[in-house]
C-alpha positions as CSV (number, residue, x, y, z in Angstrom):
1,M,14.4,-14.4,-20.4
2,K,11.4,-12.6,-21.8
3,R,10.9,-9.0,-20.9
4,I,7.7,-6.9,-21.4
5,S,8.2,-3.3,-20.3
6,V,6.6,0.1,-20.3
7,D,9.4,2.6,-20.4
8,H,7.3,5.7,-19.6
9,L,4.0,5.9,-17.8
10,A,2.8,9.5,-17.4
11,R,-0.3,8.7,-15.4
12,V,1.3,7.9,-12.1
13,E,2.5,10.6,-9.7
14,G,6.3,9.8,-9.7
15,N,9.1,7.7,-10.8
16,G,8.5,4.1,-9.9
17,G,8.1,0.6,-11.3
18,I,6.4,-2.8,-10.8
19,S,7.9,-6.0,-12.0
20,A,6.8,-9.6,-12.0
21,T,9.0,-12.7,-12.4
22,I,7.5,-15.8,-13.8
23,D,8.9,-19.3,-13.6
24,G,6.9,-21.5,-15.9
25,N,3.3,-21.4,-14.6
26,T,4.2,-19.6,-11.4
27,V,4.7,-16.0,-10.5
28,T,7.6,-16.2,-8.1
29,E,8.1,-12.5,-7.3
30,V,6.5,-9.1,-7.7
31,K,8.4,-5.9,-6.8
32,F,7.0,-2.4,-6.5
33,T,10.0,-0.1,-6.8
34,I,10.3,3.6,-6.1
35,Y,13.4,5.0,-7.7
36,E,13.1,8.5,-6.4
37,G,15.7,9.2,-3.7
38,P,15.0,10.1,-0.1
39,R,13.7,13.6,0.6
40,L,15.7,13.9,3.8
41,I,13.1,16.3,5.2
42,E,13.0,14.5,8.6
43,K,16.7,15.3,9.1
44,L,16.8,18.7,7.5
45,T,14.2,20.1,9.9
46,V,16.2,19.0,13.0
47,G,17.5,22.1,14.9
48,R,15.0,24.4,13.3
49,T,12.3,26.4,15.0
50,P,8.7,25.0,15.0
51,E,7.7,27.7,12.5
52,E,10.5,26.7,10.2
53,D,9.6,23.1,10.5
54,V,6.0,23.9,9.5
55,S,7.3,25.6,6.4
56,M,9.8,22.9,5.5
57,S,8.1,19.6,6.2
58,P,5.3,20.1,3.6
59,R,8.1,20.4,1.0
60,I,8.3,16.6,1.1
61,C,5.4,16.8,-1.4
62,A,4.1,19.4,-3.8
63,I,1.1,17.3,-4.6
64,C,-0.5,17.0,-1.1
65,S,1.1,20.1,0.4
66,I,-2.1,21.1,2.2
67,S,-2.4,17.7,3.9
68,H,1.2,17.9,5.0
69,R,0.7,21.4,6.3
70,N,-2.3,20.5,8.3
71,A,-0.6,17.4,9.7
72,V,2.6,19.2,10.8
73,I,0.5,22.0,12.3
74,R,-1.7,19.5,14.2
75,A,1.5,17.8,15.5
76,M,3.0,21.0,16.6
77,E,-0.1,22.3,18.3
78,N,-0.4,18.9,20.1
79,A,3.3,19.2,21.2
80,L,3.0,22.8,22.3
81,S,-0.5,22.6,23.9
82,V,-2.0,25.1,21.5
83,K,-5.8,25.2,21.3
84,V,-7.2,27.1,18.3
85,P,-10.7,28.5,18.1
86,P,-13.5,27.0,16.0
87,K,-13.1,29.4,13.1
88,V,-9.5,28.3,12.5
89,T,-10.4,24.6,12.6
90,L,-13.3,25.2,10.1
91,L,-11.1,27.2,7.7
92,R,-8.4,24.5,7.8
93,E,-11.1,21.9,6.9
94,L,-12.4,24.0,4.1
95,M,-8.8,24.3,2.7
96,H,-8.5,20.5,3.0
97,M,-11.7,20.1,0.9
98,G,-10.1,22.1,-1.8
99,E,-7.1,19.7,-1.9
100,M,-9.4,16.7,-1.9
101,I,-11.4,18.0,-4.9
102,E,-8.3,19.1,-6.8
103,S,-6.4,15.8,-6.3
104,H,-9.4,13.4,-6.7
105,S,-10.7,15.0,-9.8
106,L,-7.3,15.0,-11.4
107,H,-6.8,11.3,-10.6
108,V,-10.2,9.8,-11.5
109,Y,-10.6,11.7,-14.8
110,Y,-7.1,12.3,-16.0
111,L,-5.1,9.4,-14.6
112,A,-7.6,6.5,-14.2
113,L,-10.5,7.0,-16.6
114,P,-8.5,6.5,-19.8
115,D,-7.8,2.9,-18.8
116,Y,-11.5,2.1,-18.8
117,V,-12.7,3.9,-21.9
118,G,-9.9,2.7,-24.2
119,F,-7.7,5.8,-24.5
120,P,-4.0,6.2,-23.8
121,N,-4.4,9.5,-22.0
122,A,-6.8,12.3,-21.2
123,I,-5.9,14.4,-24.2
124,A,-6.9,11.6,-26.6
125,M,-9.9,10.9,-24.4
126,A,-11.2,14.4,-25.0
127,S,-12.1,13.5,-28.6
128,K,-15.0,11.5,-27.3
129,Y,-15.4,12.8,-23.7
130,K,-14.8,16.5,-24.2
131,L,-17.3,17.6,-21.6
132,E,-15.9,15.3,-18.9
133,V,-12.4,16.4,-19.6
134,E,-13.2,20.1,-19.5
135,I,-15.4,20.1,-16.4
136,A,-12.9,17.8,-14.6
137,L,-10.3,20.5,-15.2
138,E,-12.7,23.2,-13.9
139,M,-13.2,21.1,-10.7
140,K,-9.5,20.8,-10.3
141,N,-9.1,24.6,-10.8
142,F,-11.9,25.2,-8.2
143,G,-10.0,23.1,-5.7
144,N,-6.8,25.0,-6.4
145,H,-8.7,28.2,-5.9
146,I,-9.8,27.3,-2.4
147,M,-6.3,26.3,-1.6
148,K,-5.0,29.6,-2.8
149,V,-7.6,31.8,-1.1
150,I,-7.1,30.2,2.3
151,G,-3.5,28.9,2.1
152,G,-2.0,31.9,0.3
153,R,-0.8,30.0,-2.8
154,Y,-1.8,27.1,-5.0
155,I,1.1,25.1,-3.6
156,H,3.0,25.4,-0.3
157,G,0.9,28.3,0.9
158,E,2.4,30.0,4.0
159,N,-0.9,31.4,5.4
160,P,-1.7,28.5,7.7
161,V,0.5,28.7,10.8
162,I,0.8,27.3,14.3
163,G,-2.1,28.9,16.2
164,G,-4.2,30.1,13.3
165,F,-3.8,32.1,10.0
166,G,-1.8,35.1,8.9
167,K,-4.8,36.4,7.0
168,F,-8.5,35.4,6.9
169,P,-10.5,35.2,3.6
170,T,-13.1,37.9,3.1
171,Q,-16.9,37.3,3.3
172,E,-17.1,37.8,-0.5
173,E,-14.4,35.2,-1.2
174,L,-16.1,32.7,1.0
175,G,-19.5,33.4,-0.6
176,W,-18.2,32.9,-4.1
177,I,-16.7,29.5,-3.0
178,K,-20.1,28.4,-1.6
179,S,-22.0,29.4,-4.7
180,R,-19.5,27.9,-7.1
181,A,-19.6,24.6,-5.2
182,I,-23.4,24.5,-5.5
183,Q,-23.1,25.1,-9.3
184,F,-20.9,22.1,-9.7
185,M,-23.4,19.6,-8.1
186,P,-25.0,18.3,-11.3
187,F,-21.6,17.3,-12.7
188,V,-20.5,15.9,-9.3
189,F,-23.5,13.5,-9.4
190,K,-22.5,12.5,-12.9
191,T,-19.0,11.8,-11.6
192,V,-20.2,9.5,-8.9
193,N,-22.5,7.6,-11.3
194,L,-19.8,7.2,-13.9
195,F,-17.0,5.9,-11.6
196,C,-19.3,3.7,-9.4
197,E,-20.8,2.1,-12.5
198,L,-17.6,1.3,-14.3
199,D,-17.0,-2.4,-15.1
200,Y,-14.1,-3.1,-12.8
201,P,-12.4,-6.4,-13.4
202,D,-12.7,-9.0,-10.7
203,C,-8.9,-9.6,-10.8
204,P,-7.4,-9.0,-8.3
205,E,-9.8,-9.5,-5.4
206,D,-8.8,-10.5,-1.9
207,E,-9.4,-9.4,1.7
208,T,-7.2,-6.9,3.4
209,V,-7.1,-4.6,6.5
210,Y,-8.1,-1.0,6.0
211,A,-6.9,1.9,8.2
212,C,-8.0,5.6,8.4
213,C,-8.4,8.5,10.9
214,D,-11.5,8.4,13.1
215,P,-12.9,11.9,13.0
216,G,-15.0,11.1,16.1
217,D,-18.6,11.9,17.0
218,G,-19.8,9.4,14.4
219,K,-18.8,11.7,11.5
220,Y,-17.1,11.3,8.2
221,G,-14.0,13.4,7.7
222,F,-10.4,13.8,7.0
223,W,-8.6,14.0,10.3
224,G,-8.8,12.9,13.9
225,D,-6.9,11.9,17.0
226,E,-7.3,8.1,16.6
227,I,-6.6,5.5,13.9
228,L,-9.5,3.2,13.2
229,L,-9.1,-0.2,11.5
230,S,-11.6,-2.3,9.6
231,T,-11.0,-4.9,12.3
232,G,-12.6,-2.5,14.8
233,E,-9.2,-1.9,16.5
234,K,-8.2,1.7,17.4
235,F,-4.9,3.4,18.2
236,F,-4.4,6.8,19.7
237,R,-2.4,9.2,17.6
238,D,0.8,8.8,19.5
239,D,0.6,5.0,19.3
240,Y,0.7,5.1,15.4
241,K,3.8,2.8,15.3
242,E,1.7,-0.1,16.6
243,L,0.1,0.1,13.1
244,T,2.9,1.2,10.8
245,N,5.9,-1.0,11.9
246,E,8.1,0.6,9.2
247,F,10.9,-1.4,7.6
248,V,13.0,-1.1,4.4
249,V,13.4,-3.3,1.4
250,S,16.4,-3.5,-0.9
251,H,14.5,-2.7,-4.1
252,S,12.9,0.6,-3.1
253,Y,13.8,3.9,-1.5
254,A,10.4,4.1,0.1
255,K,9.9,2.5,3.5
256,R,7.2,-0.2,3.9
257,S,4.6,-0.9,6.6
258,R,2.8,-4.0,7.8
259,Y,0.3,-4.5,10.6
260,N,0.5,-7.8,12.5
261,G,2.9,-9.0,9.8
262,K,0.5,-8.4,6.9
263,P,0.0,-5.7,4.3
264,Y,-2.8,-3.1,4.8
265,S,-4.4,-0.3,2.8
266,V,-5.1,3.3,3.3
267,G,-6.8,5.9,1.1
268,A,-10.3,6.8,-0.1
269,L,-11.3,3.1,-0.4
270,A,-10.1,2.5,3.2
271,R,-12.1,5.5,4.4
272,V,-15.3,4.4,2.6
273,N,-14.9,0.8,3.8
274,V,-14.3,1.8,7.5
275,I,-16.5,4.9,8.0
276,G,-18.6,5.1,4.8
277,E,-21.8,4.3,6.8
278,R,-21.4,7.7,8.4
279,L,-21.9,9.6,5.1
280,K,-25.1,11.7,5.1
281,K,-27.2,13.6,2.6
282,E,-26.6,12.8,-1.1
283,S,-23.2,11.2,-0.5
284,G,-24.9,8.9,2.0
285,K,-27.5,8.0,-0.6
286,M,-24.9,7.3,-3.2
287,Y,-23.0,5.1,-0.7
288,K,-26.1,3.0,0.0
289,K,-26.8,2.8,-3.7
290,Y,-23.4,1.6,-4.9
291,F,-21.5,0.1,-2.0
292,D,-21.2,-3.7,-1.9
293,K,-18.9,-6.4,-0.7
294,R,-16.6,-6.1,-3.8
295,W,-15.4,-2.7,-2.4
296,K,-13.9,-4.6,0.5
297,R,-11.8,-6.9,-1.7
298,N,-11.0,-5.1,-5.0
299,P,-8.4,-2.2,-5.0
300,L,-9.8,-0.9,-8.3
301,F,-12.7,0.5,-6.4
302,H,-10.3,3.2,-5.1
303,N,-11.5,5.1,-8.1
304,A,-15.2,4.8,-7.1
305,A,-14.4,5.8,-3.5
306,Q,-12.6,8.9,-4.7
307,A,-15.6,9.9,-6.8
308,L,-17.8,9.4,-3.7
309,E,-15.5,11.7,-1.7
310,I,-15.6,14.4,-4.4
311,L,-19.4,14.5,-3.7
312,Y,-18.9,14.5,0.0
313,S,-16.4,17.5,-0.3
314,F,-18.7,19.5,-2.5
315,E,-21.6,18.9,-0.1
316,R,-19.4,19.9,2.9
317,I,-18.2,23.2,1.4
318,P,-21.4,25.2,1.7
319,E,-21.9,23.9,5.3
320,L,-18.4,25.0,6.2
321,V,-18.8,28.4,4.7
322,D,-22.0,29.0,6.6
323,E,-20.4,27.9,9.9
324,I,-17.3,30.1,9.3
325,L,-19.4,33.2,8.5
326,Q,-21.0,32.9,11.9
327,Y,-17.7,34.0,13.4
328,R,-17.4,37.7,12.3
329,E,-14.2,38.5,14.1
330,D,-10.8,37.6,12.6
331,I,-9.0,35.9,15.4
332,P,-5.3,36.7,16.2
333,I,-2.8,33.9,16.1
334,V,-2.7,31.9,19.3
335,K,0.7,32.2,20.9
336,Y,2.5,29.4,22.8
337,R,5.1,29.4,25.5
338,K,6.2,25.8,25.8
339,K,9.7,24.9,24.8
340,E,9.4,21.1,25.1
341,G,6.9,18.6,23.9
342,K,6.0,15.7,21.5
343,G,3.0,15.7,19.2
344,T,1.5,13.6,16.5
345,G,-0.8,14.9,13.7
346,L,-3.1,12.5,11.9
347,V,-4.6,13.7,8.6
348,E,-6.2,11.9,5.7
349,A,-4.4,13.0,2.6
350,P,-6.1,12.3,-0.7
351,R,-4.1,9.0,-1.0
352,G,-4.6,8.0,2.6
353,L,-3.5,8.2,6.2
354,L,-0.7,10.7,6.7
355,I,1.2,10.8,10.0
356,H,3.5,13.5,11.3
357,H,5.3,13.1,14.6
358,H,7.4,16.0,15.8
359,E,9.4,16.4,19.0
360,I,10.6,19.8,20.4
361,R,13.5,20.3,22.9
362,E,14.7,23.7,24.1
363,G,12.5,25.4,21.6
364,L,14.0,23.6,18.6
365,V,13.0,20.5,16.6
366,H,14.7,17.4,18.0
367,Q,13.1,14.6,16.0
368,V,10.7,14.2,13.1
369,D,8.9,11.1,11.8
370,I,6.7,11.3,8.7
371,V,4.8,8.2,7.5
372,T,3.2,8.7,4.1
373,P,0.2,6.9,2.5
374,T,2.1,5.4,-0.4
375,A,4.7,3.9,2.0
376,Q,1.9,2.2,3.8
377,N,0.2,1.0,0.6
378,A,3.4,-0.3,-1.0
379,E,3.1,-3.8,0.4
380,D,-0.6,-4.2,-0.6
381,I,0.2,-2.8,-4.1
382,E,2.8,-5.6,-4.5
383,R,0.4,-8.2,-3.1
384,Y,-2.5,-7.3,-5.3
385,C,-0.3,-7.2,-8.4
386,F,1.0,-10.6,-7.4
387,I,-2.6,-12.0,-7.1
388,A,-3.5,-10.4,-10.5
389,A,-0.5,-11.7,-12.3
390,Q,-0.9,-15.3,-11.0
391,K,-4.6,-15.4,-11.8
392,L,-4.1,-14.1,-15.4
393,L,-1.2,-16.5,-15.9
394,D,-3.4,-19.4,-14.7
395,E,-6.0,-18.3,-17.3
396,G,-3.5,-18.2,-20.1
397,K,-3.6,-14.4,-20.3
398,E,0.1,-13.6,-19.7
399,D,-0.2,-10.8,-22.3
400,Q,-2.6,-9.0,-19.9
401,I,-0.4,-9.1,-16.8
402,R,1.5,-5.8,-17.6
403,D,-1.7,-3.8,-18.2
404,R,-3.4,-5.2,-15.1
405,M,-0.6,-4.4,-12.8
406,E,-0.5,-0.9,-14.1
407,L,-4.3,-0.7,-13.5
408,V,-3.8,-1.7,-9.9
409,V,-1.0,0.7,-9.2
410,R,-2.9,3.6,-10.8
411,A,-6.0,2.7,-8.7
412,F,-3.9,3.2,-5.5
413,D,-2.9,6.7,-6.9
414,P,0.6,6.5,-5.5
415,C,2.2,9.8,-4.8
416,I,5.7,9.5,-6.3
417,S,5.7,12.6,-8.7
418,C,5.2,12.9,-12.4
419,S,6.5,10.0,-14.5
420,A,7.3,6.3,-14.1
421,H,8.9,3.3,-15.6
422,L,6.1,1.1,-14.4
423,A,5.6,-2.4,-15.6
424,E,7.8,-5.3,-16.8
425,V,7.3,-9.0,-16.8
426,K,10.4,-11.2,-16.7
427,K,10.8,-14.9,-17.5
428,A,13.0,-16.7,-15.0
429,P,15.9,-18.6,-16.5
430,S,16.0,-22.4,-16.5
431,D,17.0,-23.9,-13.1
432,D,16.5,-20.5,-11.5
433,W,16.1,-22.3,-8.2
434,K,19.8,-23.0,-8.1
435,N,20.6,-19.3,-8.3
436,K,18.1,-18.5,-5.6
437,I,19.6,-21.1,-3.3
438,N,22.9,-19.3,-3.6
439,E,21.2,-16.0,-2.7
440,I,19.5,-17.6,0.3
441,M,22.8,-18.9,1.6
442,K,24.2,-15.4,1.8
443,G,21.8,-15.0,4.8
444,G,23.3,-18.0,6.6
445,S,23.0,-21.8,6.4
446,P,19.3,-22.8,6.2
447,I,17.3,-25.0,8.4
448,F,15.7,-27.6,6.1
449,I,12.2,-28.7,6.8
450,G,10.6,-31.7,5.0
451,I,6.9,-31.6,4.6
452,G,4.5,-34.1,2.9
453,N,2.7,-37.4,3.2
454,P,4.9,-40.4,2.4
455,D,1.8,-42.6,1.9
456,R,0.7,-40.6,-1.2
457,S,3.4,-41.3,-3.8
458,D,5.1,-38.0,-5.0
459,D,3.7,-36.1,-2.0
460,G,6.4,-37.8,0.1
461,V,9.3,-36.1,-1.8
462,G,9.8,-33.4,0.8
463,I,10.0,-36.0,3.6
464,Q,12.4,-38.2,1.5
465,L,14.6,-35.2,0.8
466,A,14.9,-34.4,4.5
467,L,15.7,-38.1,5.3
468,E,18.4,-38.2,2.6
469,L,20.0,-35.0,3.9
470,K,20.1,-36.5,7.3
471,K,21.9,-39.6,5.9
472,C,24.4,-37.2,4.3
473,G,25.2,-35.8,7.8
474,S,23.2,-32.6,7.8
475,V,22.1,-31.8,11.3
476,D,19.9,-28.8,10.6
477,V,17.1,-30.9,9.1
478,L,13.6,-31.3,10.6
479,L,10.6,-33.4,9.6
480,E,6.9,-32.3,9.7
481,S,6.2,-35.0,12.3
482,E,9.1,-33.7,14.5
483,I,7.6,-30.2,14.6
484,E,4.2,-31.5,15.4
485,N,5.6,-33.3,18.4
486,D,7.8,-30.5,19.6
487,E,6.8,-26.9,18.7
488,N,9.9,-25.5,20.2
489,L,12.4,-27.1,17.8
490,W,12.9,-24.1,15.6
491,V,10.8,-21.2,16.9
492,D,13.9,-19.5,18.5
493,E,15.7,-19.5,15.2
494,T,15.0,-15.9,14.1
495,D,18.0,-15.1,11.9
496,R,18.6,-18.2,9.8
497,P,16.7,-18.9,6.6
498,L,14.0,-21.6,6.8
499,L,13.8,-23.8,3.6
500,F,10.7,-25.9,3.4
501,M,10.7,-28.9,0.9
502,D,7.5,-30.4,-0.5
503,A,5.6,-31.5,-3.5
504,V,3.7,-28.5,-4.9
505,D,1.3,-28.4,-7.8
506,F,2.4,-25.6,-10.1
507,R,0.6,-27.2,-13.1
508,E,4.0,-27.8,-14.6
509,K,5.8,-30.8,-16.1
510,A,6.4,-33.4,-13.5
511,G,9.7,-32.9,-11.8
512,K,9.9,-29.2,-12.3
513,V,11.7,-27.5,-9.3
514,T,10.6,-24.1,-8.2
515,L,11.8,-22.0,-5.3
516,L,9.8,-19.0,-4.1
517,P,9.4,-16.9,-0.9
518,M,7.0,-18.5,1.6
519,N,4.9,-15.2,1.6
520,N,4.1,-16.0,-2.1
521,V,3.0,-19.5,-1.2
522,L,0.6,-18.2,1.4
523,N,-0.7,-15.5,-0.9
524,N,-1.1,-17.8,-3.9
525,I,-4.6,-19.2,-3.8
526,A,-3.8,-21.1,-7.1
527,L,-1.3,-23.5,-5.4
528,S,-2.8,-26.7,-4.3
529,H,-0.3,-27.0,-1.5
530,K,-1.8,-26.8,2.0
531,F,0.9,-25.4,4.3
532,L,1.3,-27.1,7.6
533,P,-1.0,-25.1,9.9
534,I,1.1,-25.6,13.1
535,V,4.1,-24.1,11.2
536,S,2.4,-21.1,9.8
537,G,0.8,-20.4,13.2
538,L,4.2,-20.5,14.9
539,M,6.2,-18.4,12.4
540,T,6.9,-14.8,13.4
541,Y,6.8,-12.1,10.7
542,R,10.6,-11.9,10.8
543,Q,10.8,-15.7,10.2
544,L,8.2,-15.5,7.4
545,K,10.3,-12.9,5.6
546,N,13.2,-15.3,5.7
547,A,11.3,-18.5,4.8
548,Y,11.2,-20.2,1.4
549,M,9.5,-23.1,-0.3
550,L,11.4,-25.5,-2.5
551,G,8.6,-27.3,-4.4
552,I,8.8,-30.1,-6.9
553,Q,5.9,-30.6,-9.3
554,P,4.4,-34.1,-8.6
555,E,3.2,-36.5,-11.3
556,S,0.8,-38.1,-8.9
557,I,-0.3,-37.9,-5.3
558,D,-2.4,-41.0,-5.3
559,N,-2.1,-43.5,-2.5
560,G,1.2,-45.4,-2.6
561,H,4.8,-45.3,-1.5
562,E,6.6,-45.1,-4.9
563,I,7.9,-41.7,-6.0
564,S,7.6,-41.3,-9.8
565,T,10.6,-41.4,-12.1
566,P,10.7,-37.6,-13.0
567,V,10.1,-36.5,-9.4
568,R,12.9,-38.9,-8.2
569,K,15.3,-37.5,-10.8
570,A,14.4,-33.9,-9.6
571,M,14.9,-35.0,-6.0
572,N,18.4,-36.4,-6.8
573,D,19.2,-33.1,-8.5
574,V,18.1,-31.1,-5.5
575,L,20.0,-33.5,-3.2
576,T,23.2,-33.1,-5.2
577,I,23.0,-29.3,-4.6
578,L,21.9,-29.3,-1.0
579,S,24.2,-32.0,0.2
580,N,27.3,-30.2,-1.1
581,L,27.4,-27.2,1.2
582,N,31.0,-26.3,2.0
583,S,32.2,-24.6,5.1
584,S,32.1,-21.1,3.5
585,G,28.3,-21.3,3.2
586,E,28.3,-21.6,-0.5
587,L,26.9,-24.2,-2.8
588,N,29.0,-26.5,-5.0
589,E,27.6,-28.6,-7.9
590,F,29.4,-31.7,-9.2
C-alpha cells in the first residue's frame, strides 16, 4: 500500500480529511472526513427560552456567528409571528454584509490565493504580494468592525435579539462605515479582476445542481423565504427537507445531504450561478464580463464568485446606510405573546445556504434542526475530488492527485474550524475485491446480476458468471435479459446488496478484477462501461447506495463467443469465491 499524506493543512477551517483509494488504474473510493465531534447544540437548546436559544444556537460556529444569529432570529420571529420594522431589517442586512466581507476576504486571499501564486501560505506570499496581503487584512478588519458596531462584539454579539436590537448604532458610526466602504472600492475592483482572471485548472469539471435563498423581487441578496434551485424548482422555507434529505455516513461526524439522490452545491458559486443575473451596478458589469459556462461546472470558481460578492457587499453598504439614516427614531424591541409555534429561517452564510428550524411549545424550545452549508456540500466535495483523482490518474499524473483534492476542498471553503489532516492517497492491496466482497456480505446476501453481450467475446463474462452461479444452485441470480423482460424482478429489494457483474475497461492488464460502488461507476466518465439504462432508471437512491460493480478487465470485446484465457481464469477465481457462500453469510475460499 502506498500512502501520500498531508499531516497538517492550516488553510481549511477545521479538522477534516480527504482520502482517495486507487486500485491499479481506477479510483475506487474517495472519502471526505470530518473528525470534529458533534456540537450537540440542537439538543442543548431544548427546554430553553427562545431568547436563550438565540444566544446558544450561534455557538455552533464562531466563524459565521452573524449568519447563525440572523437565521435563528428569523426562525424565531416566523414561529412567534413577530414583524420587525424596516430599520431593523436593514441593520441586520448591513451586519450580514460585514460578515460576508470578513469571511470572503480571509478565504480568497489568505486561504485560497497561495495555491495559485506558488506559496505555501499568506505569510510567505507577502514577500511578493505585500499590498494584497495588507489590504486584504484591512478589508477583513473592516468587516469585523461592522459586525462589532451592530452586533455588539466581533464574535457572538448579543445586540441582535428577537424583535430588534438592544442598541442602535449612532449616525456617526454609520457614516464612517459608509465612507470607509467607498474608500475601499479601487482595491475591491482589483480583487475581482485578480480572482476572476486566475488560471483555474479544468480538472475537475462536471454538472451539478446549485441551491440558494431566493431574496425575492428579482434582487440579489443573502436571505429569503424560499429556496431556489438551478433547475428552476422552488421550496418554501418550511419545506427545506425536500431539498436536504439528511443522512449519515460511517466515516464522518457531519451529516450529508442529497437532492433526488444526487449531490448538490451551495455557497457563493451557487448564488452567482442561480441569481447572478440579478446583480446590478459595478458587480453586475463584472458578472457580465467574467461569467461563462465553466462557472457552472468547475467548483474552483467558488473563489471568483466570492470575489464578486465582496464587490456586491461593498456596493450595498452605502445604500444600506443611506436607507437606515432615513429612519431617525430608534425603535423599541417588538414584543411577542405567542407560546407555541414553528419557524424556519433561511440565510446565506458565506459558505452557503444555512437553515435553522425551531419549534416552541409552552414558551420553551421543543425541537431544533440546523442544516449547515458544509454538510450540504460534503457529497459534492467527495464527487469532485473523485472526478479530479480519476482524470489525473488517467493522464499519468498520480503525483498531482493530493494537491488537486486539497485545491477542491479549499475552494468550497468548508467551515470545520482551524486545522486539518487533509489529503492522502492509498494504494489498494492486491486482490482487494475479495476483502470488499466480505464487507458487502455483512449487509446481507447479495442479489447477483449478470450484464454484458455474449456475442462480443470477453463482454460476455458477466452473463457467463451469472449462468455458472445458477448451475451451482444460487437462486438469487438475474440476467440482464430477465430484467429487461420483467422490470419488477428486483425493484422491491431495498435492503439487500446488489452486485452487478460485467466486463469493464479499467485500462488494466486483462483479467484484473475490480470491485467498486455503483455510484463511482456512474460518476466515472473514464470507464467505457455503459450501464444498463433500464436498471439505472429503476434503482432508488437507497438501492444505489447498496449497489456494487464487480468488473473484469477484458482483453477483447470483438465479435465472437470465446472468452479469452486471462478473463476466463479471472472468472473462475471469482466463481470460486462467489459459489462458496456458507449459511452464515460469509465467504470461504478453497
